[in-house]
matplotlib code that plots the C-alpha trace (Angstrom):
import matplotlib.pyplot as plt

x = [-30.2, -28.0, -29.6, -27.4, -28.5, -32.2, -31.7, -30.0, -32.8, -35.4, -33.6, -33.2, -36.9, -37.8, -35.5, -37.1, -40.6, -39.5, -37.9, -41.0, -43.3, -41.0, -40.8, -44.5, -45.2, -43.5, -46.6, -49.2, -49.6, -51.3, -50.7, -47.4, -47.9, -44.6, -42.6, -39.3, -36.1, -32.5, -29.0, -27.4, -30.6, -31.4, -28.4, -26.2, -22.5, -21.8, -18.5, -16.5, -18.6, -19.6, -22.5, -20.5, -18.1, -20.9, -22.2, -18.8, -18.0, -21.4, -22.3, -25.3, -27.8, -26.7, -28.8, -28.4, -25.5, -25.9, -25.4, -26.4, -29.5, -32.1, -29.6, -31.3, -27.8, -28.6, -32.4, -33.4, -35.0, -37.5, -38.3, -38.8, -41.0, -43.1, -43.5, -44.6, -47.2, -48.8, -49.1, -46.5, -45.3, -42.3, -39.5, -37.3, -33.7, -30.3, -27.1, -24.5, -21.5, -19.5, -20.2, -19.2, -16.2, -14.7, -11.4, -11.1, -10.9, -11.2, -14.5, -15.9, -17.1, -18.9, -21.0, -21.8, -23.0, -25.2, -26.9, -27.2, -29.1, -31.3, -32.3, -32.9, -35.2, -37.2, -37.6, -38.3, -41.0, -42.8, -41.8, -39.9, -36.7, -36.6, -32.9, -31.5, -28.0, -27.4, -29.3, -27.1, -24.1, -20.7, -17.5, -15.0, -12.3, -14.7, -15.0, -11.2, -11.0, -13.5, -16.9, -19.2, -16.9, -14.5, -14.8, -13.4, -16.5, -18.7, -16.6, -16.2, -20.0, -20.8, -18.3, -20.2, -23.5, -22.4, -21.2, -24.5, -26.8, -24.8, -25.0, -28.8, -30.0, -32.8, -34.3, -37.3, -35.9, -37.0, -34.0, -33.7, -30.5, -30.2, -32.6, -34.0, -31.2, -32.0, -32.3, -29.1, -27.4, -29.0, -27.8, -24.3, -24.2, -25.6, -23.1, -20.1, -19.7, -19.7, -19.9, -23.2, -21.4, -20.5, -24.2, -24.5, -21.5, -22.9, -26.3, -24.7, -22.8, -25.9, -27.7, -24.8, -24.7, -28.4, -28.5, -25.6, -26.9, -30.3, -28.7, -26.4, -29.3, -31.4, -28.4, -27.7, -31.2, -33.6, -37.2, -36.7, -38.0, -35.6, -36.2, -34.9, -37.4, -38.1, -39.1, -42.2, -42.3, -45.6, -46.7, -45.9, -42.1, -41.6, -41.1, -38.0, -36.6, -37.6, -35.4, -32.3, -32.8, -36.0, -36.4, -32.8, -33.5, -37.0, -36.1, -34.3, -37.2, -39.5, -41.8, -42.0, -40.9, -42.7, -42.0, -44.8, -44.9, -46.6, -48.6, -49.6, -52.9, -54.6, -55.5, -52.3, -48.9, -47.4, -44.8, -42.6, -41.7, -39.8, -37.1, -36.2, -36.4, -39.6, -41.5, -43.9, -45.3, -46.4, -50.2, -50.5, -52.4, -53.4, -55.3, -52.0, -50.9, -53.6, -52.4, -48.7, -49.7, -51.9, -49.0, -46.8, -49.5, -50.0, -46.3, -45.3, -48.5, -46.9, -45.1, -46.7, -46.4, -45.1, -45.3, -41.9, -42.1, -45.0, -45.3, -46.0, -43.6, -44.6, -42.7, -40.6, -43.6, -46.0, -49.6, -50.2, -52.0, -54.7, -55.5, -54.6, -53.2, -50.8, -53.9, -55.8, -52.8, -52.5, -56.2, -56.5, -53.5, -54.7, -58.1, -56.5, -54.5, -57.8, -59.3, -56.4, -56.7, -60.5, -59.6, -57.3, -54.0, -51.7, -50.5, -48.8, -47.4, -47.1, -44.4, -45.0, -41.9, -40.9, -41.1, -39.4, -38.3, -34.8, -32.1, -33.7, -30.4, -29.2, -32.1, -34.2, -36.9, -39.1, -40.7, -42.0, -42.2, -45.0, -43.1, -41.7, -38.2, -36.7, -33.1, -31.7, -33.5, -34.1, -30.9, -32.9, -34.2, -37.6, -40.0, -43.4, -46.3, -48.2, -51.9, -51.0, -49.7, -53.2, -54.5, -52.0, -52.6, -56.3, -55.8, -53.6, -56.1, -59.0, -57.3, -57.7, -60.4, -64.1, -66.5, -68.1, -64.9, -64.3, -60.9, -60.5, -58.4, -60.8, -59.5, -57.6, -59.1, -57.5, -54.7, -51.6, -49.7, -49.5, -49.7, -53.0, -53.9, -54.7, -56.7, -58.6, -59.3, -59.8, -60.6, -64.2, -64.9, -66.4, -65.7, -65.4, -62.8, -61.0, -59.6, -55.8, -55.6]
y = [-21.1, -18.9, -15.8, -13.5, -15.4, -15.1, -11.4, -10.9, -12.7, -10.6, -7.3, -8.4, -9.2, -5.8, -4.1, -5.9, -4.8, -1.2, -1.3, -2.8, -0.2, 2.7, 1.4, 0.8, 4.3, 5.5, 4.3, 6.0, 8.7, 6.4, 3.9, 4.2, 4.4, 4.3, 3.9, 2.1, 2.1, 0.9, 2.2, 0.1, -0.4, 3.3, 5.5, 5.1, 6.0, 2.7, 2.5, -0.7, -3.3, -7.0, -6.1, -3.8, -6.6, -9.1, -6.7, -6.1, -9.8, -10.6, -13.3, -15.5, -13.0, -10.1, -9.4, -5.6, -3.3, -1.1, 2.2, 4.9, 3.1, 5.9, 8.3, 8.7, 10.0, 13.3, 13.2, 12.2, 15.6, 14.9, 11.4, 12.6, 15.4, 12.9, 10.7, 13.7, 14.7, 11.3, 11.8, 9.1, 9.1, 6.8, 6.9, 3.8, 4.0, 2.5, 4.0, 2.2, 1.1, 0.8, 4.5, 6.0, 3.8, 3.0, 2.1, 0.5, 3.2, 6.0, 7.9, 9.8, 13.0, 14.1, 10.9, 11.3, 14.8, 13.4, 11.0, 13.9, 15.8, 12.8, 12.4, 16.2, 16.1, 13.2, 14.8, 18.2, 16.7, 15.4, 11.8, 9.3, 7.8, 4.0, 3.4, 0.1, -0.7, -3.6, -4.2, -7.0, -4.7, -4.4, -2.7, -4.2, -4.3, -6.5, -8.8, -8.9, -10.1, -12.9, -11.2, -12.9, -15.9, -13.7, -13.2, -9.7, -8.7, -8.8, -6.2, -4.1, -4.2, -3.2, -0.3, 1.0, 0.5, 2.5, 5.3, 5.5, 5.2, 7.7, 10.1, 9.9, 9.2, 11.5, 11.8, 9.5, 6.9, 3.3, 0.9, -2.2, -4.0, -6.6, -6.8, -10.3, -12.3, -15.7, -14.2, -12.3, -15.6, -17.2, -14.2, -14.5, -18.2, -17.5, -14.7, -16.5, -14.4, -17.6, -21.3, -23.1, -25.0, -21.7, -20.6, -21.6, -19.5, -16.4, -16.8, -17.1, -13.9, -12.1, -13.3, -12.0, -8.5, -8.1, -9.1, -6.8, -4.0, -4.2, -3.5, -0.8, 1.0, 1.1, 2.4, 5.2, 6.0, 5.1, 4.5, 3.8, 0.7, -1.9, -5.0, -7.1, -7.7, -11.2, -12.4, -14.6, -17.7, -19.5, -23.1, -23.7, -23.5, -20.3, -22.1, -23.7, -20.4, -18.7, -21.3, -19.9, -16.3, -14.9, -17.5, -16.8, -13.1, -13.2, -11.4, -8.7, -7.5, -4.6, -5.5, -8.3, -6.9, -8.7, -8.6, -10.2, -10.4, -13.6, -16.6, -20.1, -21.9, -24.7, -22.2, -20.2, -21.9, -19.0, -18.3, -20.8, -18.0, -16.4, -19.1, -17.7, -14.1, -13.5, -11.9, -10.1, -13.5, -14.2, -13.7, -11.6, -13.3, -10.4, -12.6, -14.3, -11.2, -11.9, -15.5, -14.4, -11.9, -14.4, -16.9, -14.4, -13.1, -16.6, -17.4, -14.1, -12.8, -9.9, -8.5, -5.9, -6.5, -3.9, -4.8, -3.5, -4.4, -5.2, -4.4, -5.7, -5.8, -5.2, -6.3, -3.2, -1.1, -2.7, -3.4, -6.9, -9.1, -9.8, -6.1, -6.1, -2.7, -1.4, 0.4, -2.9, -4.4, -1.6, -1.5, -5.3, -5.7, -2.8, -4.5, -7.6, -5.4, -4.0, -7.4, -8.5, -5.5, -6.2, -9.7, -8.4, -8.7, -5.9, -4.4, -1.0, -0.1, -0.7, 0.3, 0.1, -1.2, 1.0, 4.8, 4.4, 1.6, 0.6, -2.0, -5.3, -7.1, -7.6, -6.4, -3.3, -5.3, -5.9, -2.4, -2.0, 1.8, 4.0, 6.3, 4.6, 5.4, 4.0, 3.6, 2.2, 4.3, 7.7, 9.6, 12.2, 9.4, 11.1, 10.1, 9.4, 8.7, 5.5, 5.2, 4.0, 7.4, 8.9, 5.6, 5.5, 9.2, 8.4, 5.3, 7.2, 10.1, 7.7, 5.3, 2.4, 1.2, 2.0, -0.5, -2.5, -2.7, -6.1, -6.9, -7.1, -10.2, -12.6, -15.0, -18.0, -21.4, -23.2, -20.8, -22.6, -19.5, -20.9, -24.5, -26.3, -23.9, -21.2, -23.7, -25.3, -22.1, -19.4, -15.8, -14.7, -13.2, -10.7, -9.7, -6.7, -4.0, -1.8, 1.6, 2.0, 5.1]
z = [122.5, 124.7, 126.2, 124.1, 121.0, 121.9, 122.6, 119.3, 117.5, 119.2, 118.4, 114.8, 114.6, 116.0, 113.6, 110.7, 111.9, 112.2, 108.8, 107.3, 108.9, 107.8, 104.3, 104.0, 105.3, 102.1, 100.1, 102.3, 99.7, 97.3, 94.5, 92.7, 89.0, 87.1, 84.0, 83.6, 81.7, 82.2, 81.7, 78.9, 77.1, 76.6, 77.4, 74.3, 74.4, 76.1, 78.1, 78.3, 80.0, 79.8, 77.5, 75.4, 74.8, 74.1, 71.4, 69.9, 69.8, 68.3, 70.8, 70.2, 71.5, 69.3, 66.3, 65.9, 66.5, 69.7, 67.8, 70.3, 71.8, 72.2, 73.7, 77.1, 78.2, 76.4, 76.2, 79.7, 80.3, 77.4, 78.6, 82.2, 81.1, 79.0, 82.1, 84.2, 81.5, 81.9, 85.7, 86.5, 90.1, 89.8, 87.2, 87.2, 85.7, 86.4, 87.5, 85.4, 87.4, 84.1, 83.4, 86.7, 87.5, 84.0, 85.7, 89.1, 91.7, 89.2, 89.1, 86.2, 87.7, 84.5, 84.5, 88.2, 87.4, 84.7, 87.2, 89.6, 87.0, 86.2, 89.9, 90.1, 87.1, 88.4, 91.8, 90.4, 88.3, 91.4, 90.8, 92.9, 91.5, 91.4, 91.1, 89.9, 91.0, 88.7, 85.5, 84.2, 83.4, 85.0, 84.0, 81.7, 84.4, 86.5, 83.5, 83.3, 86.9, 86.3, 86.6, 89.0, 89.2, 91.2, 95.0, 94.5, 92.5, 95.7, 97.5, 94.4, 93.7, 97.3, 97.2, 94.2, 95.9, 98.9, 96.6, 94.8, 97.8, 99.8, 96.9, 96.4, 100.0, 101.2, 97.7, 98.5, 96.2, 95.9, 95.5, 93.3, 94.0, 91.3, 88.3, 87.6, 89.2, 87.6, 84.1, 84.8, 85.3, 82.2, 80.1, 81.5, 80.5, 77.1, 76.3, 77.8, 80.9, 83.0, 82.2, 83.2, 86.0, 87.6, 87.9, 91.6, 92.5, 90.7, 92.3, 95.7, 95.2, 94.0, 97.1, 99.2, 97.6, 97.9, 101.5, 102.4, 100.2, 101.9, 105.3, 103.8, 102.2, 105.3, 107.3, 104.8, 103.6, 106.5, 105.7, 102.0, 100.2, 98.9, 96.8, 93.9, 91.1, 89.9, 86.4, 86.7, 84.6, 84.0, 84.2, 87.8, 87.5, 89.5, 92.8, 91.5, 90.4, 93.6, 95.5, 93.7, 94.9, 96.3, 99.0, 100.1, 100.5, 101.8, 105.0, 103.1, 100.9, 101.7, 98.9, 96.3, 93.0, 90.2, 86.5, 84.4, 80.6, 79.5, 80.7, 79.7, 79.4, 77.5, 74.8, 74.8, 74.5, 72.5, 75.2, 73.4, 71.0, 73.8, 73.6, 70.1, 71.1, 69.1, 72.0, 69.6, 68.6, 72.2, 72.8, 75.9, 78.8, 81.1, 83.6, 84.3, 86.2, 88.7, 89.3, 89.6, 92.2, 94.0, 94.0, 95.9, 98.1, 99.4, 99.6, 101.3, 102.9, 104.8, 101.7, 99.5, 95.8, 93.3, 89.6, 88.6, 84.9, 82.6, 78.9, 75.4, 72.5, 68.9, 65.8, 64.9, 65.9, 63.4, 64.5, 65.8, 63.3, 65.9, 66.3, 70.0, 70.8, 73.5, 75.0, 75.1, 76.9, 79.4, 80.3, 80.5, 82.9, 85.0, 85.2, 86.8, 89.1, 90.3, 90.6, 92.7, 95.0, 95.3, 96.5, 99.2, 97.4, 98.7, 95.4, 95.8, 92.5, 88.7, 86.2, 82.5, 80.6, 79.0, 78.6, 75.2, 72.9, 73.6, 73.0, 74.1, 74.9, 71.3, 69.2, 68.5, 66.9, 70.0, 70.6, 74.1, 74.4, 75.2, 73.0, 69.9, 68.7, 65.5, 66.8, 63.5, 60.9, 62.6, 63.3, 65.2, 67.6, 67.7, 70.5, 68.9, 71.2, 70.8, 71.4, 75.0, 76.1, 76.3, 77.7, 80.5, 81.4, 81.6, 83.7, 86.2, 86.5, 86.9, 89.3, 86.8, 84.5, 85.4, 86.9, 84.1, 82.0, 80.5, 79.1, 75.4, 76.0, 77.9, 80.6, 79.4, 79.3, 82.2, 82.9, 84.3, 85.2, 88.8, 87.7, 88.4, 91.1, 88.6, 86.5, 89.3, 91.3, 88.7, 89.6, 89.5, 86.1, 85.9, 89.4, 91.7, 91.0, 93.5, 92.5, 92.4, 94.5]

ax = plt.figure().add_subplot(projection="3d")
ax.plot(x, y, z, "-o")
ax.set_aspect("equal")
plt.show()
């Protein structure tokens, strides 16, 4: 290597260390308990976008009309206040590109003012905004130019990112660039946004915008934390999915954003119901969260882990036939977070998905909300607390479950969440717990 190349490499390494230290300093005030939502799924009043077009065209994933979602666009103050009352410290939401730039180069000032007020409400409530720049939705004019198959989309996306970051810098935000990139690509294929053979090009462009956005955000908003959350798939297949995105941006992550919903084991193969969208038929496997975190702690030992999404759907809000409640689900997953921390895994935050029920990408039937909302039958869109609201408030106040707690859902028989590793080397159970403080 030439001397200039060596010097450049050293300076880049030092810059990365400084960025990592600054970002990690943001978590020194304790564990980050959070709730999550997203723009299109909750806001209502949907502008022209790829997903609005999918819904209107009744593509294969659409089962229910969008209607007005749960109208977060006009009820955000209530949802943010409900989060504050639980003691939540992070409120995740999306700033929808399609809403603020409905026509290329033309900004909607009213919608920008709406997001200004959302950020103000979150900050005034003593919470940190976790802002998602891309939660699978882009403007209709981007779709018209070819969506993610067009090179122009990269520059357009980054121009929007710069606009949003510059507007909300200095607000102690945590930034998510692209939500679940590999699932994003799968959804675009399933709904006709791209053809399957175009997937490598879309993934490459998502890698490009993340890498460039990471540098952009750290220039505009120094000391913040930046990541892209990944959906964890069980049975040892995650390494293959990581190769398409996470491995290609490893040096541009301040934490590993993990979304965990279901596992697999010799006594639990119910995850197959997810292929048909019947997520409420999947039997939760809380111990799988431990193995998913252990997988990434071993793969990226210097990266802290933030569970950006975790939740349990019910069938239109009905009780599960097995009697397992949302409170059981919350306590059991928090137990495994505490087990992971006791075993030295650097877990810094947890978001419950989601603060309210919402439009689950074509259907209102899966109900994930801490507050349930009957979007199709209740014109008032009333937020009704589930049993888990009080449970989450208690977990946050007490820094987790108490010593001696045993999960309602016991560990699986030969979990294969991380392939044979999770089966052959299971976590000690019961085992020590560490408070999430």
